[in-house]
N, C-alpha and C positions, 0 to 999 in steps of 0.2 A: 466674772471674766468669761465663763463658759458660753453664756448666751450671746455676747457680741461676736465671739469667734464663730459660733454656729451661724449667726446671721451673715458674717463675712463669707463663710463657706458657701452658703446658699446663693449669695451674690455672684461669687466666682462661677458656680455651676450654671447659673442663669446666663451669665455673659458668654461662657463657653458654648452653651446650647444655642444661643442666638447666632453666634458666629458660624457654628456648624450648619445651622439651618440656612444661613445665607451663602454657604459654600466657601466661607473665608477661613480655611483651615489653618493658614499660617498665623492669623490673628488668634485663633483658638489655641494654638500651640503656645503663643506668648502668654496668654491668660493662664493656661494650665501650669506653665513654669512659674508664674507669679504666685499661684496658689500653693505650689509645693514648697516655695521658698518663704512663704508667709508663716505667721505664727499659728494659723488655724490648722487643725488636724485634717490630714487627707486620709481617706479610707481606701481599702482594696477595691471597693466598688467604683471609685473614681477612676482608678487605673483601668479597670475592666471596661468601663464605658468609653474612656478616651481611646484606648488601644483599639476597641471595636470600631470607633469612628475612623481612625487612621487606616485600619484594614479595609473598611468600606470604600475609602477614597484612594486605595492602592498606595498609601504612603508607608510602605513596608519598612523602609530604613528607619523612619521615626518610630514605628511600632516596635521595632527591634530595640531601639535606644531606650524607650520607656520600659520595655519588658525587662531589660537588664537591670533597671533601677528598682524593680519590685521586690526581688528576692531578699536583698539586704534589709528591706523595710519589713520583711515578714509577710508580704502579700503574695498571692498567687492568682492566676487567671481561673475563671470558672471553666468547666468542661465545654460549655457553649462557645466562649471566647477563644479557647484553644482551638476548637473545631473550625471557627471562622478564620483564625490565623493560618492554620494548616491549609485550608482550601484556598485562601488568598495567595499563599506562597506557591501553590501549584501553578499559578499563572506565570510566575517568574522562574520556576523550576529550581528553587533553592533547596536542593535535597539535603545538604548538610544541616541547615538550620531546622528543616522539618524534622529530621532525625533527632536533633537535640530537643525539640519541643516534645516529641514522643517520649523521650527518655525522662524529661521533666514531669510529664504527665504520669509516667509509670511510678515515679517516686511519690506522687500524690495519690496513687491508687485510683486513677481515673483514666478513661479511654475516650477517644474522639467519638463524636456522634456518628451514626452510620453513614450519613451523607458525606461527611468529610473523609471518612475512611474510604468510601467508594471513589471519591474524586481523586484521592491520592493513589489508590490502586490503579485507576484508569491511566493516570499520568505515567506511572512506572511501566506499565505494559506498552504505552505509546512510545516511550523512550527506550524500549527493548531491554528494560531492567527486570527481566522475568524472575531471576533469583531473588532480587530484593523484594519484588512484589509478593512472592510466595512466603518469604520470611516475615514480612509485615503482616500478611494474612494470618500466619501461624501465631505470631505474638499477640495479635488483637483477639483472636479466638481464645487463646490461653487466659487472657485477662478479662474474658467475659463479654466481649463484643460479638454478639451472634450475627453472622452474615445473613443478608436477605437475598431475594432473587436477583437484585441488581448486582450485588457482589459476585454471585456465581456467574452471571452473564458476562461481566467484565473479564473474569478469569478464563472462562471457556473461550470467549472471543480472542483474548490475548494468546492463549496456548495454541489455538487453531492457527492463528496467523504465524506462529513460530513453528508450525508443523509438528507440534507435540500433541498428537491426536489421542494417544493412550491416556495421557494426563488429563486432557480436556474431558474425555469420556468419564474418567474416574470422578472428576468434580461434578459432572452431571448426575452420576449415580449417587454421589454423596448428598447432593441437593435433594434428590428424591427421598433418600433414606431419612433426611431430617424433616420430611413432611412439607418441604417448601415446594409449592406448586409452580412449575415453570410458566412464564407468560409468553406472549408472542415474540418479544424481543429476545428472550432466552432461546426460543426455538429457532429464530432466524440466525443467531450467532452459531448455534450448533450445526444447523442444516447447511448454511453457507460455508462455514469453516470446513466441515468434513467433506462436503461435495467438491469444494475447490481443491481439496487434498486427495481426491480420488477415492474417498471412503463412502461412496454413495449407499452401499448396502447397510453399513453400520448406521449411517444417518437415517435411512428409511426405518430400520428396526427401532431406533430410539424414539423417533418422532411419532411413528404410528403407535408406539407403546403409550405415549402420553395422550394422544388423541383418543385412543380406545379407552383410556382411563377417565375420559370425561372432559378433556380440554377442547373447547369448541372455538375459541377465538384465535384461530390460526389463519394468518393472512396469506395472500397469494405469494408473498416473498418466500415463505417456507416451501410451499408447493413448487414454485418456479425453480428454487434451488435444487430440489429433488429431481424434477423433470429435466433440468439442464444436466445434472449429474448423470442420469441414466442415458441421455442423448450422447454425452461425451464418451460414455462407456460403450456406445454402439448398441444400446438395448432399447430400441424404440418401442418395443412391446410394453416394457415396464413404464416408459415415459407416458404412453397413451393410457395405460391403466391408471396412472396417477392423475391424469386429466379427468378421467371418468370419476375417480374417487373424490377429487376435490369438488366436482360438480354436485355429487351426491351429498356432500357435507354442507352445501349451500355457499361454497366459495367459487365464484365464477372465474373462468380463465380470463386473463386480461391481455393487453397488447404484447407484454413481455412473454407470456406463455406461448402465444402463437408465433412470435418471432424466434423463440428458442426452437420450436418444432420446424419452422421454416428453414432455419439455419442448418438443422440436421438433414432435412430433405434435399436441400440444395447442395450440401457437401457430398451427399450420396447419389447425386444426379437423379433424384426422384422427382422429375419435373411435373408429372401429372399430379402427384400427391401435393406438391407445393402450390400448384394452381388451385387445387381443391381447397387447400387451407386458406388461400386468399379469399375465395368465394365464401367459405364458411365464416371468416372474419367479418365480411361485409354483411352477411345474413344475421350475425350476432350483434350488429350495430357497433362493431369495433373497426374503426377506420385504419387500414394499413398505413404505416408511415414510411418515410424515406428509407429507413433501415430494412423494412420488409421488402421493398422493391430492389434495394441494392443486393439483397441476398440472391434473388433470382438472376440479377445481372451477373453476380459473381459466379453462379452456377453455369451460365452459358460460357463464361470465360474459362472456367476450369475444364469445361468439355472441349476447349479449343475451338469455340465458335464466336470469335470476337465480332464478326459481322452481324450475327444474330443478336448479340448483346447490344450492339449499337442500335439496331432496328428496334429492339425492345425499349431501349432508353428513349428513343425519339418518339415512338408511337404510344407508349404506355406511361412513361415517367414524366416527360416534358409537359404534356397537357395537364398533369396533376400538380405541377410545380415541385416534383420530387427529384429533380436532377441537381446534384451538387458536386463538389470537388471530389468526393469519394467515388461517385459514379464514374467520372472521367478518369480518375486514377486507376480504377479497376480495368477499364477498357484499354487505356494506354499501356498498362502493364501487360495485358493479354497480347496486344499487337507486338510489343517489344519481345515477348517470350517466343514468338514465332519469327523473330528477326525482321519484322515489318516496321522498321523505325521511321520510315517516311510517313506512313499512315499515322503512326503514333504522334509524330510531330504536328501533323495537320490537325489532329484532335486537340493538341496543346494550343494551337493558334485559334481553333474554334472556341475554346474556353474563353479566351480573351474577348472575342467578338460578342459572346453571350453574357459577358460581365461576371463570369465565374473565375475568381482569382485562384491561380495555382498555389499550392503550398510546398513545403520542403519535400514532402513525399513525391509530388509530381516531378520536381527537379531531380530527386534522387533516382527515380525510375529511368528517366530519359538520359541523364548523364551516364549512368551505369551502362545503358544500352549502347550509347554512342562510343563510349570507351571500349566496350567489348568488340564493337565493329571496327575499332581502330580509327574512328573519326574524332581525333582530339580537338580539331578546330570547332566542331559543333558542340562538343562538351564544354570547351572554353567559352563559347558564345552563351550557352545556357547558364554557366557559372556566373558570368557577368550580369546576365538578366536577373538572376536570383539575387545578387548583391544589390543591383539597382532597385529591386522591389523591397529592399530592407529585410529580406528573409535570412535568418541566421542558421547556419548548418547545425544539425543536431547530431546525436551520437550515431544514429543509423546512417546518416549521410557520410560522416567521416569514415565509419567502418566500411561502407561500400567502396569508397575511393581507396582506402588502405588495402582492402582485399584485392581490388583490381590491380593495383600496382605490384602487390606481392606475387600475384599469379602471372604478371607480365615480366617478372624478374627485376623490377625496379624497387628493390628493398629499401635502399637509402631514402628514396623519395617517400615511400610508405612510412618509414620511421619518422621522417621529418613532419609528415602530416599528423601522425600519431602524437608527436610532441606538441604540435600546434593545438590539437584538440585539448590536451591536458592544460596547456597554458591559458586557453580560453575558458577554463573552469568546467569543461564537460568531462565527467568521470567515465573512463572506458569501462565497458562491461566485459564479461567473459568472451563474448563473440569478437569484440574488438581485439582483445589480447590474442585470441586464437588465430585471427587473420594474420597478425604480425609475427607471431611465433611460427606459424606455418611458413611464412616468407623466409625467416631466419634459418629454419630447419632445412629448407630447400637449398639455401646458400651455404649450408654447412657451417653456420656461425653459432656454435653451441654455447659459447660464452654469453652472447647476447640473449640467447634463449633462456638460460638460467637466470640472467639478470631480470628479464621480464617476469619469469616465474616468481622470483623472490618479491618483485614489486607488486605482483598480484596479491600475494599473501599479506603484504604490509598494508595495502590499500583496502583490504576486505572484499576484493572481487575474486571469490573463490573459484579455483579451477574446476572444470567438469571433466567428463570422461574423454572428450576430444582433446583437451589440453594435455592430459596425461599420456594419451596415445601418441601425440606429436612429440612430446618431450622425451619420453622413454625410448621411442623409436630412434630419435636423433642421437641420444646418448649411447644406445647399443651400436648404432652404425659407426660412431666415433670411438668405440671400444672403451667407453667410460662406464664400466659395469658397476662400480661401487656407487657412483652417483645415480645410475639407473635404478639400482636396488633401493637406495634411500628414498627416491621419489616414489617408487612403487609402494614402499611401506607407508609413506604419507597418504598415498591414494587409498590404500586399504583401510587406514585409520578413519578416513572420511566415509567409509562404507561404499566406495565405488569399485567396480570391477574392470579389469584391463581387457582390451580387445584380444580375442583368442590368438590371432596372428602375431601380434606384438608380444604377448606373454610367451608363446612358443619360441619366438626369436630370442627373447631374453634368457629363457631357460637353456636353450641350446648354446647360447654364447657363454653362459656361466659354466656349463658342463664341459665345454671344449677348452 
């Protein structure tokens, strides 16, 4: 009897394999069910293979179904199949089931393979589940799964994005203590993360430390992050020193490197240095791009020379084909800032003649300018043009209109536009809330102010120092001191400090 059943089992396996090879998974499922209901014996390896097939074809519901049938039969998945299952479920973000699989593995005294472990960690950080990620990391390490450089890179990157720089640095040092050599991706995660968080000196110290220790394969991404960090900190001398250092290590500056330096020079009105940089780029066979030229354009505009900016665009940028909507927006905004709306509108018309389509930013700049001028007819005309072009208002557009109406005393209209923005699925940010809160404060409508404040907290748009200054100031003026103190406490809990003038006003009101 044993031999015929063995032959039957082989036939079933062959039929399943042929259906799988042909991509006919539903037919394979029927045959597998037939096999499990037949008299021939089914082994754990059959479940492992078939669940593996289902995972590969993203049939996770069926994989779950057959997995639930294994335990009563005394079967279990192999560590490899568990790992495939976990990495597959990361696509659908089924956290509860993944956690159950990890618990089942723990009972079997096995751990996921390192690649599955890393995929799951990466998902947890992407979904802002930092505590769960660190808990999983701790559990895996306790059970013998040693992290690799990819593991540490994921954790360092995730912690930096959450502004937890001390913890990120601790993991970096832990990685070095374990004798794990950081690669370029790890260096990028640390350098970009710390520099974006204003920790450029710390990033420099740690990165130079591993370079001095013999790490040679450091890309321009790492150096550019450090150069950008020093530029943002206003330390051009250190930025230029980094450029020299990277050249000595055999890593040549690229277009991004030069654009970072150009951005700094243009922001600081260092026109001669910016022009020299452009020439140096050309000598180094690095062709400046539209961003490079737009930086110089922006510098002329920031210096209140929109006419010079326009001449530069026409003579230098247009012949190279580097004139785009950003170029026009920059100059239009410059003319609007000196209240030359007529010239700004002519540039808007010129864009159309040249085939450069305006975007939401273009309309936002012009509508704001005409509203400020009191020309509501022109603002309405532009709004209709924008709708006719199929351009949908964004958060900045709505916030600009809300702010204008609040400053004009039209708070009800501002509130109506704010509600319209929310209804259209555009989430207000702290700037949007501050604009409307400011309007309600000026109208002495403290009840609406507090309602908006509570709404901010519920929706995860956290108040900033401006928000607290407006709210506490309004509460003090209305003599609602207990509420003002409560909001002040909440502000301090978030590590924010109150404006000196408002804090003195609050203290004086309490003392009196």
